[in-house]
RODO-2510 file (C-alpha; in nm, 4 decimals, decimal comma):
residues 417
     n   res          X          Y          Z
     1     m     3,0933    -2,6891     6,8134
     2     d     2,8977    -2,4144     6,6344
     3     n     2,7433    -2,6011     6,3412
     4     s     2,6126    -2,2832     6,1798
     5     k     2,9669    -2,1464     6,1509
     6     h     3,0864    -2,4798     6,0116
     7     i     2,8145    -2,4788     5,7455
     8     e     2,8791    -2,1159     5,6583
     9     k     3,2482    -2,1794     5,5984
    10     a     3,1896    -2,5027     5,4048
    11     q     2,9231    -2,3766     5,1657
    12     k     3,0493    -2,2295     4,8403
    13     i     2,8593    -1,9387     4,6859
    14     v     2,8781    -1,8971     4,3093
    15     v     2,7696    -1,6537     4,0402
    16     t     2,5427    -1,8170     3,7823
    17     g     2,3771    -1,5140     3,6221
    18     i     2,4876    -1,1701     3,5037
    19     g     2,2630    -0,8762     3,4123
    20     m     2,3925    -0,5361     3,3046
    21     v     2,2618    -0,1992     3,1867
    22     t     2,5717     0,0145     3,1419
    23     p     2,7252     0,3013     2,9440
    24     l     2,9137     0,0317     2,7493
    25     g     2,6030    -0,1554     2,6486
    26     i     2,3004    -0,3544     2,7580
    27     g     2,3665    -0,7150     2,8543
    28     k     2,6838    -0,9101     2,9237
    29     e     2,7658    -0,9805     2,5578
    30     e     2,7862    -0,6211     2,4382
    31     f     2,9441    -0,5005     2,7616
    32     g     3,2026    -0,7801     2,7577
    33     r     3,2954    -0,7167     2,3958
    34     r     3,3470    -0,3460     2,4544
    35     i     3,5164    -0,3489     2,7962
    36     f     3,7739    -0,6089     2,6910
    37     a     3,8362    -0,4154     2,3687
    38     g     3,9245    -0,1082     2,5751
    39     d     3,6270     0,1064     2,4720
    40     c     3,5550     0,4154     2,6802
    41     a     3,2004     0,5453     2,7459
    42     v     3,3037     0,8926     2,8640
    43     a     3,1567     1,1593     2,6331
    44     p     2,9851     1,4991     2,6488
    45     i     2,6625     1,4862     2,8540
    46     q     2,3522     1,4418     2,6371
    47     s     2,0648     1,3926     2,8836
    48     f     2,0770     1,7478     3,0250
    49     d     2,2449     2,0823     2,9613
    50     a     2,5856     2,0859     3,1320
    51     s     2,7135     2,4042     2,9675
    52     a     2,6887     2,6067     3,2897
    53     f     2,9156     2,3669     3,4785
    54     s     3,2933     2,3463     3,4916
    55     s     3,2719     1,9835     3,3735
    56     h     3,0779     1,8671     3,0693
    57     c     3,1405     1,4930     3,0301
    58     g     2,9979     1,1768     3,1798
    59     a     2,9408     0,8075     3,1111
    60     e     2,5696     0,7738     3,0302
    61     v     2,3476     0,4744     2,9557
    62     t     2,2181     0,5143     2,6011
    63     d     1,9933     0,3096     2,3715
    64     f     1,8075     0,1645     2,6691
    65     q     1,4465     0,0734     2,5853
    66     p     1,2535    -0,0139     2,9039
    67     r     0,9715    -0,1790     2,7087
    68     n     1,2136    -0,4516     2,6011
    69     f     1,2352    -0,5667     2,9632
    70     i     0,9356    -0,4347     3,1589
    71     s     0,5613    -0,4893     3,1236
    72     v     0,3466    -0,1971     3,0090
    73     k     0,1389    -0,2362     3,3261
    74     n     0,4338    -0,1611     3,5534
    75     i     0,6544     0,0626     3,3456
    76     r     0,4573     0,3835     3,4031
    77     r     0,4955     0,3460     3,7803
    78     m     0,8727     0,3076     3,7632
    79     d     1,1320     0,5817     3,7793
    80     r     1,4472     0,5480     3,5703
    81     i     1,6617     0,3856     3,8390
    82     s     1,3934     0,1202     3,8915
    83     q     1,3764     0,0563     3,5176
    84     l     1,7512    -0,0022     3,4981
    85     t     1,7321    -0,2377     3,7964
    86     a     1,4360    -0,4386     3,6697
    87     a     1,6009    -0,4799     3,3296
    88     a     1,9351    -0,5925     3,4737
    89     a     1,7614    -0,8294     3,7158
    90     r     1,5602    -0,9876     3,4350
    91     l     1,8782    -1,0403     3,2342
    92     a     2,0518    -1,1962     3,5356
    93     l     1,7635    -1,4370     3,6024
    94     e     1,7489    -1,5381     3,2379
    95     d     2,1245    -1,5862     3,2259
    96     a     2,1055    -1,8071     3,5350
    97     g     1,8314    -2,0158     3,3744
    98     i     1,5768    -1,9380     3,6446
    99     t     1,2057    -1,9090     3,5739
   100     v     1,0042    -1,7616     3,8593
   101     n     0,7078    -1,9814     3,9513
   102     p     0,4849    -2,0502     4,2558
   103     d     0,7243    -2,3196     4,3753
   104     n     1,0362    -2,1014     4,3941
   105     r     0,9238    -1,7384     4,4142
   106     d     0,9428    -1,7254     4,7945
   107     r     1,3045    -1,8410     4,7795
   108     i     1,4242    -1,5795     4,5282
   109     g     1,5355    -1,2457     4,6732
   110     i     1,7004    -0,9182     4,5837
   111     i     1,9603    -0,7176     4,7780
   112     m     2,0626    -0,3984     4,6010
   113     g     2,3066    -0,1215     4,6762
   114     t     2,2478     0,2399     4,5774
   115     s     2,4385     0,5436     4,6957
   116     f     2,1959     0,8225     4,6076
   117     g     1,8822     0,6614     4,4677
   118     a     1,6421     0,8443     4,2382
   119     t     1,7884     1,1941     4,2607
   120     d     1,5878     1,3023     3,9552
   121     i     1,2562     1,2046     4,1171
   122     t     1,3518     1,3458     4,4560
   123     v     1,4256     1,6869     4,3017
   124     q     1,0998     1,6807     4,1053
   125     f     0,9029     1,5821     4,4149
   126     a     1,0663     1,8452     4,6374
   127     g     1,0275     2,1189     4,3767
   128     t     0,6556     2,0631     4,3421
   129     l     0,6074     2,0256     4,7174
   130     i     0,7849     2,3524     4,7973
   131     n     0,6738     2,5651     4,5037
   132     e     0,3146     2,4490     4,4576
   133     g     0,2174     2,2584     4,7722
   134     p     0,1367     1,8955     4,8674
   135     a    -0,1903     1,8910     4,6734
   136     f    -0,0008     1,9273     4,3449
   137     v     0,2471     1,6416     4,3972
   138     n     0,1991     1,3520     4,1567
   139     p     0,1210     1,0537     4,3849
   140     i     0,3195     0,8200     4,1584
   141     l     0,6353     1,0099     4,2535
   142     v     0,6053     0,9468     4,6269
   143     p     0,6986     0,5746     4,6431
   144     n     0,9868     0,6371     4,4036
   145     t     1,1606     0,8811     4,6380
   146     v     1,2591     0,6065     4,8835
   147     m     1,5887     0,4219     4,8428
   148     n     1,4339     0,0747     4,8182
   149     a     1,2007     0,1662     4,5309
   150     a     1,4168    -0,0039     4,2679
   151     a     1,4309    -0,3367     4,4526
   152     g     1,0589    -0,3199     4,5288
   153     h     0,9559    -0,2460     4,1714
   154     t     1,1841    -0,5214     4,0459
   155     s     1,0361    -0,7892     4,2705
   156     i     0,6845    -0,6876     4,1630
   157     e     0,7764    -0,6915     3,7949
   158     l     0,9548    -1,0279     3,8062
   159     g     0,7172    -1,1953     4,0507
   160     f     0,9477    -1,3166     4,3258
   161     r     0,8857    -1,2422     4,6930
   162     g     1,1861    -1,3541     4,8965
   163     v     1,4277    -1,1367     5,0940
   164     n     1,4131    -0,7766     4,9692
   165     t     1,6712    -0,5316     5,1019
   166     t     1,8468    -0,2130     4,9904
   167     i     2,1876    -0,1030     5,1194
   168     t     2,2985     0,2613     5,1187
   169     h     2,6625     0,2802     5,2230
   170     f     2,8279     0,5657     5,0352
   171     a     3,0552     0,4475     4,7515
   172     v     3,0642     0,0868     4,8757
   173     s     2,6876     0,0319     4,8640
   174     a     2,7031    -0,2376     4,5961
   175     e     2,9960    -0,4228     4,7503
   176     t     2,8215    -0,4211     5,0887
   177     a     2,4997    -0,5495     4,9298
   178     i     2,6860    -0,8370     4,7638
   179     a     2,8612    -0,9319     5,0880
   180     y     2,5267    -0,9304     5,2688
   181     a     2,3669    -1,1395     4,9950
   182     v     2,6432    -1,4000     5,0258
   183     s     2,5762    -1,4198     5,3996
   184     e     2,2023    -1,4606     5,3401
   185     i     2,2537    -1,7509     5,0993
   186     r     2,4960    -1,9146     5,3424
   187     r     2,2492    -1,8983     5,6301
   188     g     1,9696    -2,0412     5,4172
   189     a     1,7511    -1,7300     5,3889
   190     a     1,7090    -1,7803     5,0131
   191     d     1,8022    -2,0169     4,7316
   192     f     1,8791    -1,7421     4,4801
   193     i     1,9566    -1,3747     4,5349
   194     l     1,9904    -1,0999     4,2779
   195     t     2,2441    -0,8517     4,4073
   196     g     2,4545    -0,5620     4,2853
   197     g     2,4357    -0,1869     4,2533
   198     v     2,2589     0,0927     4,0671
   199     d     2,2860     0,4705     4,0459
   200     i     2,1858     0,7251     3,7849
   201     l     2,3354     1,0425     3,6450
   202     s     2,0938     1,3329     3,6980
   203     k     2,1481     1,7062     3,6617
   204     f     2,1134     1,7623     4,0383
   205     y     2,3651     1,4886     4,1160
   206     y     2,6073     1,6234     3,8550
   207     e     2,5842     1,9787     3,9840
   208     a     2,6419     1,8605     4,3405
   209     l     2,9632     1,6860     4,2353
   210     t     3,0884     1,9976     4,0580
   211     r     3,0200     2,2081     4,3670
   212     f     3,2216     1,9626     4,5755
   213     h     3,5061     2,0044     4,3230
   214     a     3,5149     1,6312     4,2615
   215     l     3,4903     1,6137     3,8838
   216     s     3,7590     1,6344     3,6185
   217     p     3,9087     1,8709     3,5228
   218     l     4,0347     2,0011     3,8563
   219     d     4,2980     2,1939     3,6591
   220     e     4,3212     2,3343     3,3085
   221     n     4,4024     2,0011     3,1463
   222     i     4,1786     1,7651     2,9503
   223     e     3,8550     1,6440     3,1085
   224     e     3,9098     1,2703     3,1407
   225     s     3,8981     0,9831     3,3880
   226     r     4,2582     0,8739     3,4527
   227     p     4,2768     0,6058     3,7237
   228     f     4,6234     0,5657     3,8781
   229     d     4,7724     0,8232     3,6410
   230     r     5,0278     1,0787     3,7631
   231     n     4,8317     1,3534     3,5868
   232     r     4,4868     1,2522     3,7066
   233     n     4,2633     1,5505     3,7770
   234     g     3,9372     1,4219     3,9210
   235     m     3,6720     1,1675     3,8422
   236     v     3,4090     1,1617     3,5679
   237     a     3,0487     1,0936     3,6704
   238     g     2,8841     0,7750     3,5482
   239     e     2,5740     0,5619     3,5906
   240     g     2,4467     0,2103     3,5359
   241     c     2,3286    -0,1117     3,6947
   242     g     2,5078    -0,4415     3,7393
   243     i     2,3401    -0,7445     3,8998
   244     i     2,4664    -1,0955     3,9640
   245     c     2,2544    -1,3959     4,0522
   246     i     2,4147    -1,6000     4,3288
   247     e     2,3369    -1,9415     4,4736
   248     s     2,5174    -2,2266     4,6452
   249     m     2,7538    -2,4429     4,4443
   250     e     2,5393    -2,7433     4,5375
   251     s     2,2322    -2,5744     4,3887
   252     a     2,4183    -2,4850     4,0683
   253     l     2,5419    -2,8403     4,0217
   254     v     2,1951    -2,9852     4,0790
   255     r     2,0563    -2,7467     3,8161
   256     g     2,3395    -2,8259     3,5752
   257     r     2,4610    -2,4641     3,5626
   258     k     2,8277    -2,3806     3,5133
   259     p     2,9166    -2,0859     3,7395
   260     y     3,1144    -1,7864     3,6209
   261     c     3,3080    -1,7791     3,9463
   262     e     3,2919    -1,8342     4,3196
   263     i     3,2578    -1,5534     4,5745
   264     k     3,5109    -1,6839     4,8224
   265     g     3,4972    -1,4185     5,0919
   266     f     3,4792    -1,0534     5,1852
   267     g     3,6137    -0,8027     5,4337
   268     q     3,4874    -0,4708     5,5667
   269     g     3,6658    -0,1871     5,7432
   270     s     3,6976     0,1865     5,8005
   271     s     3,9392     0,4693     5,8822
   272     p     3,8960     0,8115     6,0438
   273     a     3,7954     1,0647     5,7785
   274     t     3,5508     1,3482     5,7270
   275     p     3,2153     1,2530     5,5675
   276     t     3,3284     1,3718     5,2227
   277     g     3,7037     1,3338     5,2738
   278     w     3,9692     1,0660     5,2642
   279     p     4,1954     0,9175     5,5322
   280     e     4,5579     1,0254     5,5476
   281     n     4,7103     0,6818     5,4884
   282     p     4,6277     0,3359     5,3457
   283     e     4,6190     0,1494     5,6776
   284     g     4,2403     0,0987     5,6693
   285     v     4,2549    -0,0364     5,3141
   286     k     4,5336    -0,2779     5,4086
   287     k     4,3451    -0,4100     5,7102
   288     t     4,0293    -0,4610     5,5049
   289     i     4,2196    -0,6562     5,2403
   290     s     4,3674    -0,8706     5,5159
   291     r     4,0198    -0,9421     5,6544
   292     a     3,8910    -1,0384     5,3096
   293     l     4,1827    -1,2730     5,2479
   294     t     4,1416    -1,4327     5,5908
   295     n     3,7689    -1,4777     5,5323
   296     a     3,8441    -1,6446     5,1981
   297     g     4,1206    -1,8590     5,3468
   298     i     4,3940    -1,7418     5,1074
   299     t     4,7196    -1,5445     5,1248
   300     p     4,8339    -1,2308     4,9378
   301     q     5,0578    -1,4525     4,7236
   302     e     4,7477    -1,6277     4,5879
   303     i     4,5866    -1,3100     4,4494
   304     g     4,6444    -1,2808     4,0761
   305     a     4,4169    -0,9918     3,9840
   306     i     4,2562    -0,6795     4,1287
   307     s     3,9635    -0,4756     4,0017
   308     a     4,0480    -0,1440     4,1638
   309     a     3,8281     0,1343     4,2993
   310     a     4,0509     0,4076     4,1510
   311     n     3,8543     0,6747     3,9640
   312     g     4,1085     0,9460     3,8873
   313     g     4,0726     1,1078     4,2280
   314     i     4,3873     1,2689     4,3634
   315     i     4,3839     1,1065     4,7089
   316     l     4,1854     0,7866     4,6453
   317     d     4,4181     0,6596     4,3746
   318     r     4,7308     0,7348     4,5773
   319     i     4,6011     0,5585     4,8894
   320     e     4,4890     0,2538     4,6925
   321     a     4,8202     0,2247     4,5049
   322     e     5,0171     0,2552     4,8301
   323     a     4,8054    -0,0169     4,9895
   324     y     4,8698    -0,2626     4,7061
   325     a     5,2418    -0,1882     4,6994
   326     e     5,2632    -0,2736     5,0701
   327     v     5,0197    -0,5680     5,0901
   328     f     5,1708    -0,7443     4,7890
   329     a     5,5337    -0,6465     4,8478
   330     e     5,6327    -1,0121     4,8961
   331     n     5,4341    -1,1311     4,5961
   332     k     5,7229    -1,1587     4,3501
   333     s     5,5119    -1,1495     4,0339
   334     g     5,2479    -0,9201     4,1843
   335     p     4,8778    -0,9173     4,0913
   336     w     4,7568    -0,7585     3,7688
   337     i     4,5488    -0,4464     3,8376
   338     t     4,2738    -0,2930     3,6258
   339     a     4,0519     0,0084     3,7006
   340     l     3,7262     0,0106     3,5056
   341     k     3,6141     0,3582     3,6126
   342     g     3,8394     0,4980     3,3432
   343     a     3,5880     0,3561     3,0946
   344     l     3,2675     0,3697     3,3004
   345     g     3,3074     0,6787     3,5171
   346     e     3,2210     0,6851     3,8871
   347     s     2,8609     0,5976     3,9697
   348     f     2,9342     0,5258     4,3404
   349     s     2,7442     0,1976     4,3066
   350     s     2,9716     0,0745     4,0294
   351     g     3,0648    -0,2247     4,2424
   352     g     2,7716    -0,4048     4,0833
   353     v     2,8930    -0,3511     3,7270
   354     r     3,2543    -0,4155     3,8253
   355     t     3,1619    -0,7429     3,9995
   356     c     2,9829    -0,8528     3,6827
   357     a     3,2953    -0,7618     3,4850
   358     l     3,5245    -0,9516     3,7229
   359     a     3,2989    -1,2569     3,7038
   360     l     3,3304    -1,2403     3,3248
   361     s     3,7082    -1,2065     3,3650
   362     c     3,7244    -1,5194     3,5798
   363     a     3,5326    -1,7156     3,3176
   364     k     3,7217    -1,5679     3,0216
   365     g     4,0686    -1,5776     3,1735
   366     a     4,1471    -1,2136     3,0976
   367     l     4,1412    -0,8671     3,2536
   368     p     4,0240    -0,5609     3,0573
   369     p     4,2578    -0,2620     3,0131
   370     t     4,2488     0,0581     3,2188
   371     c     4,1328     0,3511     3,0068
   372     g     4,3033     0,6848     3,0743
   373     l     4,6166     0,5388     3,2321
   374     y     4,9181     0,6862     3,0515
   375     t     5,1823     0,7510     3,3199
   376     p     5,1364     0,5144     3,6177
   377     l     5,1827     0,6706     3,9614
   378     a     5,3419     0,3542     4,1029
   379     q     5,5457     0,0518     3,9986
   380     l     5,2539    -0,1895     3,9926
   381     k     5,1366    -0,4325     3,7240
   382     f     4,8612    -0,2287     3,5633
   383     v     4,6625    -0,3639     3,2694
   384     r     4,6922    -0,0742     3,0272
   385     r     4,6659    -0,0754     2,6477
   386     r     4,5016    -0,4124     2,5854
   387     e     4,3433    -0,6983     2,7771
   388     e     4,5738    -0,9233     2,9760
   389     k     4,5124    -1,2946     2,9385
   390     i     4,5700    -1,4657     3,2732
   391     e     4,4221    -1,7534     3,4691
   392     i     4,2323    -1,5893     3,7552
   393     n     4,2266    -1,8321     4,0443
   394     n     4,1747    -1,5561     4,3005
   395     a     4,0945    -1,1876     4,2519
   396     l     4,0040    -0,8861     4,4643
   397     l     3,7164    -0,6487     4,3935
   398     a     3,7905    -0,3176     4,5665
   399     g     3,5315    -0,0943     4,7265
   400     i     3,6737     0,2282     4,8722
   401     s     3,4492     0,5171     4,9746
   402     f     3,4914     0,8745     5,0840
   403     g     3,4379     0,8936     5,4570
   404     g     3,6926     0,6141     5,5042
   405     t     3,4747     0,3083     5,4387
   406     y     3,6014    -0,0075     5,2669
   407     v     3,4656    -0,3380     5,1385
   408     y     3,6705    -0,5988     4,9503
   409     l     3,5296    -0,9078     4,7796
   410     v     3,7330    -1,2139     4,6854
   411     l     3,6269    -1,3853     4,3637
   412     g     3,7857    -1,6797     4,1875
   413     k     3,7531    -1,9757     3,9568
   414     c     3,5401    -2,2740     4,0513
   415     p     3,7768    -2,5724     4,0183
   416     d     3,5054    -2,8304     4,0740
   417     a     3,2342    -2,6686     3,8576
***
């Protein structure tokens, strides 16, 4: 008998801390109040001039003061994406009731997902390098151009020195990071892991999305994020950082911490598609959901809620809706579905923020509404105008990326917590 597999299946992994820096507020309290109230963060871009572009709106993080979370000694070395990460990580540790000390710092780790990293710093670095030469590059910029800068800065700032990894996996970077973190806790690589996703909204990133014709409006209608809507016309760019602190259920009980939820399983998959395109059908999504459910040991009939990946994209939303209609066809009541990118925009590492939100939903017993959904494209149970109060025993967190890459997480209540 393979004891390692037996232990891995038996050990429950739970969320005990939540840290968030988002367009809907800093910290779980403000974010939770606003997301469940149906607030939308999409507004005209303020951080740079977007007048020359065909799109002009985004979901930006505002009122963020790095000095409230980061030491003066380290703050000048950090780029913006690292600042967001360090702040969210600090909030997650505090929420979990963990104080880093010499006895535990080697057993606390961080596994982050980011799709594009510090695009603002990379552009600044490249511009100086090309236009002025290597001698004129600010040396502080160099370490911030790598994808793992945010996780590295965060571990230095907070003082832990366990596993430190960064995942870059297109629009499922955060979901992949969380799945990996769960595996690391299960195999005993750490006692606590901070995991989630972060991406920022820079002018270069925004212009690239407009040139790929990805942003709303793709027609002459209103610029808006409309997940699962018949009149959707492209996504709205967003940014933010969401981090959960995970540990074993045994550890949480010993520490006297009540978990928000359990991460019961995950599944990964892919379909043939071009690097920036979408597959022709939902078969890959369906297979990935099946793998996640099998890994969690539950059936489609036991899923009561879904936090969808839909972002107002023409093909993405259709494929996702078709997958749910087929997978849950025999589920008489059907799961409730919400799509938070209507309120938060698409940051491509939004899986971190959305996992935080789903953990809050499991604890609260409610799903937030889907902003921008007026005329549903399918006969599914969408949460629309107001929050839906339900007991969430099992829920799916969807990660669907261009290029045909999928990751699904299964979250749920902790009956014995």
